[in-house]
BALOBA-1460 file (C-alpha; in Angstrom, 3 decimals):
// residues 359
<rec num="1" residu="m" x="22.863" y="-30.025" z="-160.683"/>
<rec num="2" residu="r" x="21.242" y="-27.889" z="-163.558"/>
<rec num="3" residu="d" x="18.352" y="-29.593" z="-164.968"/>
<rec num="4" residu="r" x="18.121" y="-27.377" z="-168.456"/>
<rec num="5" residu="f" x="14.719" y="-27.343" z="-169.948"/>
<rec num="6" residu="e" x="13.161" y="-25.790" z="-173.116"/>
<rec num="7" residu="t" x="9.851" y="-25.299" z="-174.261"/>
<rec num="8" residu="a" x="8.227" y="-25.918" z="-177.603"/>
<rec num="9" residu="a" x="7.840" y="-22.690" z="-179.776"/>
<rec num="10" residu="n" x="4.472" y="-21.152" z="-179.383"/>
<rec num="11" residu="a" x="2.092" y="-19.760" z="-182.445"/>
<rec num="12" residu="f" x="4.500" y="-16.621" z="-182.265"/>
<rec num="13" residu="e" x="7.513" y="-18.689" z="-182.826"/>
<rec num="14" residu="i" x="8.612" y="-17.827" z="-179.051"/>
<rec num="15" residu="w" x="9.998" y="-20.399" z="-176.638"/>
<rec num="16" residu="r" x="11.801" y="-20.297" z="-173.267"/>
<rec num="17" residu="q" x="14.977" y="-21.669" z="-171.935"/>
<rec num="18" residu="y" x="15.147" y="-22.649" z="-168.371"/>
<rec num="19" residu="l" x="18.632" y="-23.442" z="-166.186"/>
<rec num="20" residu="y" x="16.409" y="-25.335" z="-163.967"/>
<rec num="21" residu="r" x="13.223" y="-27.261" z="-164.648"/>
<rec num="22" residu="p" x="10.248" y="-25.173" z="-163.101"/>
<rec num="23" residu="s" x="8.029" y="-26.544" z="-160.727"/>
<rec num="24" residu="y" x="5.300" y="-23.969" z="-161.363"/>
<rec num="25" residu="d" x="4.264" y="-22.055" z="-164.487"/>
<rec num="26" residu="p" x="1.784" y="-19.055" z="-163.585"/>
<rec num="27" residu="e" x="0.618" y="-18.988" z="-167.287"/>
<rec num="28" residu="a" x="-0.871" y="-22.609" z="-167.196"/>
<rec num="29" residu="s" x="-3.536" y="-21.233" z="-165.034"/>
<rec num="30" residu="v" x="-4.678" y="-18.555" z="-167.574"/>
<rec num="31" residu="p" x="-8.516" y="-18.995" z="-168.256"/>
<rec num="32" residu="a" x="-9.270" y="-20.011" z="-171.741"/>
<rec num="33" residu="e" x="-11.147" y="-17.237" z="-172.701"/>
<rec num="34" residu="d" x="-8.298" y="-14.895" z="-171.820"/>
<rec num="35" residu="l" x="-6.557" y="-16.739" z="-174.713"/>
<rec num="36" residu="r" x="-8.847" y="-16.135" z="-177.441"/>
<rec num="37" residu="r" x="-7.491" y="-14.972" z="-180.811"/>
<rec num="38" residu="a" x="-8.565" y="-11.271" z="-181.382"/>
<rec num="39" residu="n" x="-9.412" y="-12.202" z="-185.065"/>
<rec num="40" residu="h" x="-11.834" y="-14.728" z="-184.132"/>
<rec num="41" residu="l" x="-14.071" y="-11.972" z="-182.439"/>
<rec num="42" residu="t" x="-16.709" y="-10.156" z="-184.544"/>
<rec num="43" residu="v" x="-19.231" y="-7.443" z="-183.754"/>
<rec num="44" residu="e" x="-22.030" y="-10.229" z="-183.887"/>
<rec num="45" residu="s" x="-20.115" y="-12.507" z="-181.417"/>
<rec num="46" residu="d" x="-19.409" y="-9.659" z="-178.962"/>
<rec num="47" residu="s" x="-23.029" y="-8.626" z="-178.832"/>
<rec num="48" residu="e" x="-24.265" y="-12.444" z="-178.208"/>
<rec num="49" residu="d" x="-21.374" y="-12.670" z="-175.578"/>
<rec num="50" residu="s" x="-22.855" y="-9.467" z="-173.703"/>
<rec num="51" residu="s" x="-26.230" y="-10.707" z="-173.853"/>
<rec num="52" residu="s" x="-25.606" y="-14.102" z="-172.654"/>
<rec num="53" residu="d" x="-23.459" y="-12.727" z="-169.526"/>
<rec num="54" residu="e" x="-26.627" y="-10.837" z="-168.139"/>
<rec num="55" residu="l" x="-27.317" y="-12.606" z="-164.910"/>
<rec num="56" residu="e" x="-30.754" y="-14.583" z="-164.506"/>
<rec num="57" residu="p" x="-31.917" y="-15.316" z="-160.811"/>
<rec num="58" residu="s" x="-32.044" y="-18.996" z="-162.187"/>
<rec num="59" residu="i" x="-28.404" y="-19.613" z="-163.226"/>
<rec num="60" residu="h" x="-27.187" y="-19.717" z="-159.850"/>
<rec num="61" residu="a" x="-27.073" y="-22.889" z="-157.765"/>
<rec num="62" residu="n" x="-28.724" y="-21.210" z="-154.886"/>
<rec num="63" residu="k" x="-29.839" y="-17.941" z="-153.039"/>
<rec num="64" residu="t" x="-26.719" y="-17.766" z="-151.139"/>
<rec num="65" residu="t" x="-24.547" y="-17.688" z="-154.312"/>
<rec num="66" residu="e" x="-26.836" y="-15.217" z="-156.076"/>
<rec num="67" residu="l" x="-26.567" y="-12.578" z="-152.844"/>
<rec num="68" residu="i" x="-22.621" y="-13.202" z="-153.015"/>
<rec num="69" residu="m" x="-22.677" y="-12.547" z="-156.848"/>
<rec num="70" residu="e" x="-24.950" y="-9.556" z="-156.359"/>
<rec num="71" residu="w" x="-22.473" y="-7.985" z="-153.903"/>
<rec num="72" residu="a" x="-19.429" y="-8.649" z="-156.170"/>
<rec num="73" residu="n" x="-20.775" y="-7.229" z="-159.241"/>
<rec num="74" residu="t" x="-22.225" y="-3.977" z="-157.486"/>
<rec num="75" residu="g" x="-20.677" y="-1.213" z="-155.525"/>
<rec num="76" residu="a" x="-16.888" y="-0.838" z="-155.765"/>
<rec num="77" residu="s" x="-15.338" y="-2.079" z="-158.928"/>
<rec num="78" residu="t" x="-12.161" y="-3.133" z="-157.197"/>
<rec num="79" residu="k" x="-13.391" y="-6.692" z="-156.116"/>
<rec num="80" residu="s" x="-11.484" y="-9.275" z="-158.433"/>
<rec num="81" residu="n" x="-12.515" y="-12.844" z="-158.922"/>
<rec num="82" residu="a" x="-9.562" y="-14.024" z="-156.608"/>
<rec num="83" residu="e" x="-10.536" y="-11.538" z="-153.861"/>
<rec num="84" residu="i" x="-13.856" y="-12.879" z="-154.023"/>
<rec num="85" residu="n" x="-13.039" y="-16.489" z="-153.991"/>
<rec num="86" residu="r" x="-10.528" y="-15.709" z="-150.936"/>
<rec num="87" residu="l" x="-13.559" y="-14.040" z="-148.764"/>
<rec num="88" residu="i" x="-15.608" y="-17.189" z="-149.395"/>
<rec num="89" residu="h" x="-12.986" y="-19.914" z="-148.966"/>
<rec num="90" residu="d" x="-10.693" y="-18.445" z="-146.407"/>
<rec num="91" residu="y" x="-13.361" y="-16.547" z="-144.117"/>
<rec num="92" residu="i" x="-17.056" y="-17.169" z="-144.567"/>
<rec num="93" residu="r" x="-16.231" y="-20.984" z="-144.904"/>
<rec num="94" residu="h" x="-13.703" y="-20.864" z="-141.934"/>
<rec num="95" residu="p" x="-15.073" y="-22.861" z="-139.101"/>
<rec num="96" residu="d" x="-14.781" y="-20.258" z="-136.659"/>
<rec num="97" residu="f" x="-17.033" y="-17.895" z="-138.861"/>
<rec num="98" residu="k" x="-20.483" y="-17.366" z="-137.214"/>
<rec num="99" residu="p" x="-23.046" y="-15.213" z="-139.000"/>
<rec num="100" residu="a" x="-24.995" y="-14.370" z="-135.665"/>
<rec num="101" residu="d" x="-21.814" y="-12.634" z="-134.408"/>
<rec num="102" residu="l" x="-22.542" y="-9.880" z="-137.033"/>
<rec num="103" residu="k" x="-25.715" y="-8.673" z="-136.005"/>
<rec num="104" residu="t" x="-23.926" y="-5.430" z="-134.646"/>
<rec num="105" residu="f" x="-21.138" y="-5.371" z="-137.090"/>
<rec num="106" residu="d" x="-19.681" y="-1.951" z="-138.270"/>
<rec num="107" residu="a" x="-16.665" y="-1.815" z="-140.329"/>
<rec num="108" residu="g" x="-15.703" y="1.768" z="-139.257"/>
<rec num="109" residu="r" x="-15.889" y="0.878" z="-135.631"/>
<rec num="110" residu="e" x="-13.808" y="-2.330" z="-135.851"/>
<rec num="111" residu="n" x="-11.156" y="-0.394" z="-137.884"/>
<rec num="112" residu="r" x="-10.941" y="2.307" z="-135.303"/>
<rec num="113" residu="r" x="-10.285" y="-0.219" z="-132.739"/>
<rec num="114" residu="i" x="-7.280" y="-1.810" z="-134.631"/>
<rec num="115" residu="d" x="-5.979" y="1.855" z="-135.134"/>
<rec num="116" residu="a" x="-6.383" y="2.622" z="-131.196"/>
<rec num="117" residu="l" x="-4.094" y="-0.266" z="-130.477"/>
<rec num="118" residu="d" x="-0.895" y="0.755" z="-128.829"/>
<rec num="119" residu="t" x="1.808" y="0.644" z="-131.590"/>
<rec num="120" residu="r" x="4.376" y="-0.365" z="-129.008"/>
<rec num="121" residu="k" x="2.692" y="-3.551" z="-128.352"/>
<rec num="122" residu="e" x="2.800" y="-6.502" z="-130.850"/>
<rec num="123" residu="s" x="0.270" y="-5.884" z="-133.467"/>
<rec num="124" residu="p" x="-2.274" y="-8.572" z="-134.174"/>
<rec num="125" residu="l" x="-1.573" y="-8.358" z="-137.811"/>
<rec num="126" residu="p" x="1.961" y="-9.278" z="-138.653"/>
<rec num="127" residu="d" x="2.186" y="-7.190" z="-141.619"/>
<rec num="128" residu="s" x="0.518" y="-4.142" z="-140.336"/>
<rec num="129" residu="f" x="1.960" y="-0.775" z="-140.052"/>
<rec num="130" residu="q" x="4.041" y="0.343" z="-136.812"/>
<rec num="131" residu="e" x="5.438" y="3.449" z="-135.647"/>
<rec num="132" residu="a" x="9.118" y="4.249" z="-134.588"/>
<rec num="133" residu="s" x="11.595" y="7.108" z="-134.483"/>
<rec num="134" residu="v" x="15.058" y="7.074" z="-136.197"/>
<rec num="135" residu="n" x="18.272" y="8.809" z="-135.076"/>
<rec num="136" residu="i" x="20.596" y="10.898" z="-137.267"/>
<rec num="137" residu="e" x="23.880" y="12.300" z="-136.430"/>
<rec num="138" residu="v" x="24.243" y="16.052" z="-137.024"/>
<rec num="139" residu="p" x="27.808" y="17.540" z="-137.146"/>
<rec num="140" residu="t" x="28.343" y="20.410" z="-134.531"/>
<rec num="141" residu="g" x="30.553" y="22.351" z="-136.700"/>
<rec num="142" residu="v" x="33.287" y="22.174" z="-133.872"/>
<rec num="143" residu="k" x="36.502" y="20.247" z="-134.837"/>
<rec num="144" residu="n" x="36.949" y="16.886" z="-133.185"/>
<rec num="145" residu="a" x="33.802" y="17.254" z="-131.293"/>
<rec num="146" residu="p" x="31.222" y="14.464" z="-131.468"/>
<rec num="147" residu="p" x="28.192" y="14.716" z="-133.578"/>
<rec num="148" residu="h" x="24.777" y="15.561" z="-131.988"/>
<rec num="149" residu="i" x="22.325" y="12.673" z="-132.086"/>
<rec num="150" residu="f" x="18.893" y="13.988" z="-133.287"/>
<rec num="151" residu="s" x="15.888" y="11.953" z="-133.052"/>
<rec num="152" residu="v" x="13.155" y="12.227" z="-135.873"/>
<rec num="153" residu="p" x="9.846" y="10.940" z="-134.896"/>
<rec num="154" residu="g" x="6.907" y="9.691" z="-137.308"/>
<rec num="155" residu="l" x="8.277" y="6.759" z="-139.260"/>
<rec num="156" residu="y" x="5.500" y="4.497" z="-140.043"/>
<rec num="157" residu="f" x="6.599" y="1.141" z="-141.547"/>
<rec num="158" residu="r" x="6.134" y="-2.545" z="-142.022"/>
<rec num="159" residu="k" x="8.645" y="-5.328" z="-141.433"/>
<rec num="160" residu="l" x="10.062" y="-6.221" z="-144.945"/>
<rec num="161" residu="t" x="9.938" y="-9.989" z="-144.276"/>
<rec num="162" residu="a" x="6.144" y="-9.593" z="-143.376"/>
<rec num="163" residu="c" x="5.458" y="-7.727" z="-146.574"/>
<rec num="164" residu="v" x="7.469" y="-10.600" z="-148.614"/>
<rec num="165" residu="h" x="5.384" y="-13.199" z="-146.788"/>
<rec num="166" residu="a" x="2.120" y="-11.426" z="-147.436"/>
<rec num="167" residu="a" x="2.918" y="-11.139" z="-151.044"/>
<rec num="168" residu="f" x="3.872" y="-14.811" z="-151.387"/>
<rec num="169" residu="t" x="0.675" y="-16.273" z="-149.641"/>
<rec num="170" residu="s" x="-1.779" y="-13.665" z="-151.490"/>
<rec num="171" residu="p" x="-3.710" y="-14.633" z="-154.576"/>
<rec num="172" residu="i" x="-1.359" y="-12.332" z="-156.699"/>
<rec num="173" residu="a" x="1.280" y="-14.807" z="-155.929"/>
<rec num="174" residu="l" x="-0.577" y="-17.472" z="-158.375"/>
<rec num="175" residu="h" x="1.168" y="-15.399" z="-161.197"/>
<rec num="176" residu="f" x="4.468" y="-15.483" z="-159.824"/>
<rec num="177" residu="h" x="7.174" y="-16.958" z="-161.745"/>
<rec num="178" residu="y" x="9.495" y="-18.614" z="-159.645"/>
<rec num="179" residu="s" x="12.017" y="-19.794" z="-162.187"/>
<rec num="180" residu="p" x="13.571" y="-17.405" z="-164.435"/>
<rec num="181" residu="f" x="14.167" y="-18.425" z="-167.959"/>
<rec num="182" residu="k" x="15.728" y="-16.717" z="-171.052"/>
<rec num="183" residu="l" x="13.043" y="-16.063" z="-174.018"/>
<rec num="184" residu="f" x="13.868" y="-16.476" z="-177.690"/>
<rec num="185" residu="h" x="12.308" y="-15.508" z="-180.841"/>
<rec num="186" residu="k" x="12.939" y="-17.371" z="-184.348"/>
<rec num="187" residu="s" x="12.835" y="-14.517" z="-186.984"/>
<rec num="188" residu="p" x="10.536" y="-15.241" z="-190.044"/>
<rec num="189" residu="i" x="12.764" y="-13.563" z="-192.404"/>
<rec num="190" residu="t" x="16.528" y="-14.813" z="-191.526"/>
<rec num="191" residu="g" x="15.463" y="-17.808" z="-189.626"/>
<rec num="192" residu="e" x="17.809" y="-17.016" z="-186.755"/>
<rec num="193" residu="s" x="17.087" y="-17.156" z="-183.162"/>
<rec num="194" residu="e" x="17.392" y="-14.007" z="-181.233"/>
<rec num="195" residu="r" x="17.144" y="-13.318" z="-177.360"/>
<rec num="196" residu="i" x="14.045" y="-11.267" z="-176.278"/>
<rec num="197" residu="f" x="13.996" y="-9.253" z="-173.012"/>
<rec num="198" residu="s" x="10.697" y="-8.480" z="-171.881"/>
<rec num="199" residu="e" x="10.321" y="-9.074" z="-168.009"/>
<rec num="200" residu="m" x="12.516" y="-9.009" z="-164.874"/>
<rec num="201" residu="y" x="12.362" y="-12.720" z="-164.798"/>
<rec num="202" residu="d" x="13.822" y="-13.372" z="-168.278"/>
<rec num="203" residu="s" x="16.950" y="-10.804" z="-167.428"/>
<rec num="204" residu="d" x="20.419" y="-12.110" z="-167.074"/>
<rec num="205" residu="a" x="20.578" y="-10.514" z="-163.511"/>
<rec num="206" residu="f" x="17.352" y="-12.552" z="-162.372"/>
<rec num="207" residu="i" x="18.814" y="-15.715" z="-163.919"/>
<rec num="208" residu="d" x="22.386" y="-15.278" z="-162.382"/>
<rec num="209" residu="e" x="21.069" y="-14.615" z="-159.026"/>
<rec num="210" residu="h" x="18.732" y="-17.398" z="-159.003"/>
<rec num="211" residu="d" x="21.539" y="-20.084" z="-160.213"/>
<rec num="212" residu="k" x="23.789" y="-18.451" z="-157.218"/>
<rec num="213" residu="v" x="20.773" y="-19.242" z="-154.747"/>
<rec num="214" residu="q" x="20.576" y="-22.887" z="-156.327"/>
<rec num="215" residu="r" x="24.313" y="-23.511" z="-155.982"/>
<rec num="216" residu="s" x="25.660" y="-21.793" z="-152.889"/>
<rec num="217" residu="a" x="22.865" y="-20.133" z="-150.668"/>
<rec num="218" residu="p" x="22.980" y="-21.708" z="-147.191"/>
<rec num="219" residu="t" x="19.927" y="-22.474" z="-145.180"/>
<rec num="220" residu="d" x="19.338" y="-22.349" z="-141.352"/>
<rec num="221" residu="d" x="17.990" y="-25.925" z="-141.773"/>
<rec num="222" residu="p" x="20.402" y="-28.612" z="-143.069"/>
<rec num="223" residu="t" x="17.759" y="-31.059" z="-143.545"/>
<rec num="224" residu="c" x="15.712" y="-28.633" z="-145.779"/>
<rec num="225" residu="k" x="14.978" y="-29.840" z="-149.247"/>
<rec num="226" residu="r" x="12.586" y="-27.150" z="-150.140"/>
<rec num="227" residu="e" x="12.644" y="-25.340" z="-153.569"/>
<rec num="228" residu="k" x="14.837" y="-22.142" z="-153.307"/>
<rec num="229" residu="v" x="13.285" y="-19.260" z="-155.178"/>
<rec num="230" residu="i" x="14.080" y="-15.613" z="-155.331"/>
<rec num="231" residu="a" x="11.810" y="-12.556" z="-154.211"/>
<rec num="232" residu="a" x="12.976" y="-10.101" z="-156.913"/>
<rec num="233" residu="i" x="12.292" y="-6.887" z="-154.798"/>
<rec num="234" residu="m" x="11.734" y="-3.751" z="-156.705"/>
<rec num="235" residu="f" x="11.536" y="-0.473" z="-154.573"/>
<rec num="236" residu="w" x="10.097" y="2.744" z="-155.531"/>
<rec num="237" residu="s" x="9.807" y="6.049" z="-153.393"/>
<rec num="238" residu="d" x="8.754" y="9.546" z="-154.227"/>
<rec num="239" residu="s" x="7.652" y="12.396" z="-152.203"/>
<rec num="240" residu="t" x="3.833" y="13.117" z="-152.648"/>
<rec num="241" residu="h" x="1.774" y="16.475" z="-152.161"/>
<rec num="242" residu="l" x="-1.579" y="15.774" z="-150.254"/>
<rec num="243" residu="a" x="-3.188" y="18.837" z="-151.690"/>
<rec num="244" residu="n" x="-3.238" y="21.379" z="-154.445"/>
<rec num="245" residu="f" x="-2.522" y="24.107" z="-151.958"/>
<rec num="246" residu="g" x="-0.475" y="24.263" z="-148.546"/>
<rec num="247" residu="t" x="2.821" y="22.154" z="-147.926"/>
<rec num="248" residu="a" x="1.296" y="18.826" z="-146.462"/>
<rec num="249" residu="k" x="3.082" y="16.014" z="-148.222"/>
<rec num="250" residu="l" x="3.864" y="12.344" z="-147.680"/>
<rec num="251" residu="w" x="6.793" y="10.343" z="-148.566"/>
<rec num="252" residu="p" x="5.931" y="6.841" z="-149.007"/>
<rec num="253" residu="v" x="8.216" y="3.800" z="-149.950"/>
<rec num="254" residu="y" x="6.450" y="0.896" z="-152.292"/>
<rec num="255" residu="m" x="7.598" y="-2.741" z="-152.608"/>
<rec num="256" residu="l" x="6.858" y="-4.490" z="-156.039"/>
<rec num="257" residu="f" x="8.001" y="-7.988" z="-157.217"/>
<rec num="258" residu="g" x="9.885" y="-8.683" z="-160.424"/>
<rec num="259" residu="n" x="8.402" y="-12.248" z="-160.365"/>
<rec num="260" residu="l" x="5.154" y="-10.821" z="-161.515"/>
<rec num="261" residu="s" x="4.777" y="-9.717" z="-165.113"/>
<rec num="262" residu="k" x="4.734" y="-5.869" z="-165.796"/>
<rec num="263" residu="y" x="1.359" y="-6.279" z="-167.326"/>
<rec num="264" residu="i" x="-0.260" y="-7.387" z="-163.962"/>
<rec num="265" residu="r" x="1.898" y="-5.363" z="-161.787"/>
<rec num="266" residu="g" x="0.870" y="-2.071" z="-163.680"/>
<rec num="267" residu="q" x="-2.711" y="-2.697" z="-163.168"/>
<rec num="268" residu="p" x="-4.187" y="-0.225" z="-160.541"/>
<rec num="269" residu="n" x="-6.256" y="-2.546" z="-158.744"/>
<rec num="270" residu="s" x="-4.150" y="-5.693" z="-159.167"/>
<rec num="271" residu="g" x="-2.938" y="-5.356" z="-155.407"/>
<rec num="272" residu="a" x="0.914" y="-6.011" z="-156.591"/>
<rec num="273" residu="c" x="2.194" y="-3.065" z="-154.853"/>
<rec num="274" residu="q" x="2.885" y="-3.285" z="-151.274"/>
<rec num="275" residu="h" x="3.164" y="-0.110" z="-149.086"/>
<rec num="276" residu="v" x="6.387" y="-0.633" z="-146.926"/>
<rec num="277" residu="a" x="6.921" y="2.808" z="-145.166"/>
<rec num="278" residu="y" x="5.929" y="6.364" z="-144.878"/>
<rec num="279" residu="i" x="9.243" y="8.360" z="-144.295"/>
<rec num="280" residu="p" x="8.936" y="11.256" z="-142.114"/>
<rec num="281" residu="s" x="9.967" y="14.982" z="-142.880"/>
<rec num="282" residu="l" x="12.564" y="16.754" z="-140.640"/>
<rec num="283" residu="p" x="10.548" y="18.462" z="-138.027"/>
<rec num="284" residu="d" x="10.255" y="22.044" z="-138.017"/>
<rec num="285" residu="f" x="11.664" y="22.272" z="-134.547"/>
<rec num="286" residu="i" x="15.106" y="21.224" z="-135.885"/>
<rec num="287" residu="d" x="16.042" y="25.110" z="-136.585"/>
<rec num="288" residu="d" x="15.578" y="25.781" z="-132.958"/>
<rec num="289" residu="i" x="17.855" y="23.030" z="-132.072"/>
<rec num="290" residu="m" x="20.292" y="23.439" z="-134.651"/>
<rec num="291" residu="k" x="20.999" y="27.127" z="-134.222"/>
<rec num="292" residu="d" x="22.205" y="26.215" z="-130.417"/>
<rec num="293" residu="i" x="24.370" y="23.199" z="-131.104"/>
<rec num="294" residu="h" x="26.065" y="24.192" z="-134.610"/>
<rec num="295" residu="a" x="28.626" y="26.993" z="-134.771"/>
<rec num="296" residu="s" x="27.988" y="27.945" z="-138.211"/>
<rec num="297" residu="w" x="24.361" y="27.564" z="-138.427"/>
<rec num="298" residu="k" x="23.434" y="30.930" z="-139.927"/>
<rec num="299" residu="t" x="26.040" y="30.568" z="-142.873"/>
<rec num="300" residu="q" x="25.477" y="27.079" z="-143.485"/>
<rec num="301" residu="k" x="22.063" y="26.295" z="-142.723"/>
<rec num="302" residu="k" x="21.279" y="24.945" z="-146.422"/>
<rec num="303" residu="s" x="24.166" y="22.588" z="-146.520"/>
<rec num="304" residu="i" x="23.303" y="21.277" z="-143.059"/>
<rec num="305" residu="i" x="19.556" y="20.594" z="-143.788"/>
<rec num="306" residu="t" x="20.817" y="18.686" z="-146.998"/>
<rec num="307" residu="h" x="23.008" y="16.540" z="-144.895"/>
<rec num="308" residu="c" x="20.251" y="15.765" z="-142.393"/>
<rec num="309" residu="r" x="17.993" y="14.832" z="-145.093"/>
<rec num="310" residu="r" x="20.396" y="12.557" z="-146.666"/>
<rec num="311" residu="e" x="21.193" y="11.093" z="-143.172"/>
<rec num="312" residu="l" x="17.485" y="10.721" z="-142.579"/>
<rec num="313" residu="m" x="17.216" y="8.571" z="-145.764"/>
<rec num="314" residu="h" x="20.009" y="6.343" z="-144.787"/>
<rec num="315" residu="a" x="18.780" y="6.118" z="-141.167"/>
<rec num="316" residu="v" x="15.268" y="5.021" z="-142.324"/>
<rec num="317" residu="w" x="16.836" y="2.242" z="-144.645"/>
<rec num="318" residu="k" x="19.064" y="1.141" z="-141.856"/>
<rec num="319" residu="f" x="15.986" y="0.621" z="-139.781"/>
<rec num="320" residu="l" x="13.965" y="-1.172" z="-142.413"/>
<rec num="321" residu="l" x="16.947" y="-3.441" z="-143.433"/>
<rec num="322" residu="d" x="16.565" y="-5.021" z="-139.836"/>
<rec num="323" residu="d" x="18.165" y="-8.328" z="-138.618"/>
<rec num="324" residu="d" x="15.363" y="-10.462" z="-139.843"/>
<rec num="325" residu="f" x="15.476" y="-9.408" z="-143.479"/>
<rec num="326" residu="v" x="19.469" y="-9.803" z="-143.237"/>
<rec num="327" residu="h" x="18.811" y="-13.282" z="-142.032"/>
<rec num="328" residu="a" x="16.191" y="-14.066" z="-144.675"/>
<rec num="329" residu="y" x="18.575" y="-12.624" z="-147.391"/>
<rec num="330" residu="k" x="21.324" y="-15.145" z="-146.338"/>
<rec num="331" residu="y" x="19.429" y="-18.189" z="-145.196"/>
<rec num="332" residu="g" x="16.060" y="-17.485" z="-146.853"/>
<rec num="333" residu="m" x="12.541" y="-17.678" z="-145.251"/>
<rec num="334" residu="v" x="10.131" y="-20.777" z="-145.392"/>
<rec num="335" residu="i" x="6.819" y="-19.660" z="-146.868"/>
<rec num="336" residu="k" x="3.659" y="-21.710" z="-147.807"/>
<rec num="337" residu="c" x="3.001" y="-19.854" z="-151.314"/>
<rec num="338" residu="a" x="-0.313" y="-19.394" z="-152.539"/>
<rec num="339" residu="d" x="-0.434" y="-22.764" z="-154.747"/>
<rec num="340" residu="g" x="0.150" y="-24.612" z="-151.325"/>
<rec num="341" residu="v" x="3.723" y="-25.706" z="-151.708"/>
<rec num="342" residu="e" x="6.390" y="-24.736" z="-149.097"/>
<rec num="343" residu="r" x="9.357" y="-22.803" z="-150.640"/>
<rec num="344" residu="r" x="12.548" y="-21.181" z="-149.205"/>
<rec num="345" residu="v" x="12.366" y="-17.723" z="-150.435"/>
<rec num="346" residu="y" x="15.304" y="-15.469" z="-150.621"/>
<rec num="347" residu="p" x="14.846" y="-11.748" z="-150.738"/>
<rec num="348" residu="r" x="17.105" y="-9.997" z="-153.383"/>
<rec num="349" residu="i" x="16.826" y="-6.184" z="-154.306"/>
<rec num="350" residu="f" x="16.943" y="-5.839" z="-157.941"/>
<rec num="351" residu="t" x="15.770" y="-2.064" z="-158.125"/>
<rec num="352" residu="y" x="15.275" y="1.170" z="-156.476"/>
<rec num="353" residu="s" x="13.627" y="4.039" z="-158.168"/>
<rec num="354" residu="a" x="13.722" y="7.177" z="-156.052"/>
<rec num="355" residu="d" x="13.646" y="10.969" z="-156.116"/>
<rec num="356" residu="y" x="16.284" y="13.114" z="-154.545"/>
<rec num="357" residu="p" x="15.029" y="14.185" z="-151.148"/>
<rec num="358" residu="e" x="17.986" y="16.275" z="-150.234"/>
<rec num="359" residu="k" x="17.291" y="18.779" z="-153.059"/>
């Protein structure tokens, strides 16, 4: 059953229309100081604010808090308030956390230990990178002859389901829109209402897919009563040179989510972008192999390489869109989201922006 819901118009005469009553509004948690009107601020008030923001030793409740805030406001500038809170509440306050165990701690050494793990074994981090090889079919140039199977090594990847789970449980998910809506504005000139398109979560594509999930998406648990929501996946990939000289390059694949506002998604330090994979290039020794197995290698080399690059792209995506992702796509995956509520999340691919690697 649909439960249509309309919000009241705000100061800009903009309001929302929901097909289903939302269970969570990320904008309800926006700090009051971020909602101040710009015309209320003056040069004098800015100067007063800047002076009042200077930290004095006496303003903190205790020395421990003072030391944490000193660390937070010095060094690298990428430490957000949400990440600082996560450090304190999820780790330092964890019952297994013991300061005495950190007497000889060295971050570089511990990261090297993780990197040295055999990638063929199960990783201690469910969303960490793994390495694999993918197979592509290469024609032999002989009529009715079966294609040659060529293995391309060096695919570094993270499971898509693990990336979705990591995103929906991270602090950035507090800004996710789980319920799409239509956005309207009343013209002050004509008095007529007009539709506004601003984000992925106010698009017809998102609303229609959300409606389909509510009405007909199956679950693998007949007793499940959890809210059904969509993970609006947006992929992006592009070949990237690693230096101003030479041919060293990397071909990353990124995952973003249309549940998040583009204004947050576009911030470099927001943590909204998930690294999904690093696609390998065709190895140099393919020339030595192909000239022995393809009858027309000398005259059709360019076309064959183009074919191999195209096949590599398809092979990588066939590998990434594994059985776990297909199962989650059909039946959803249960995730305890950042707000503490368990939801059944259905991944849906909305956009894929990419270059043409075969060129």
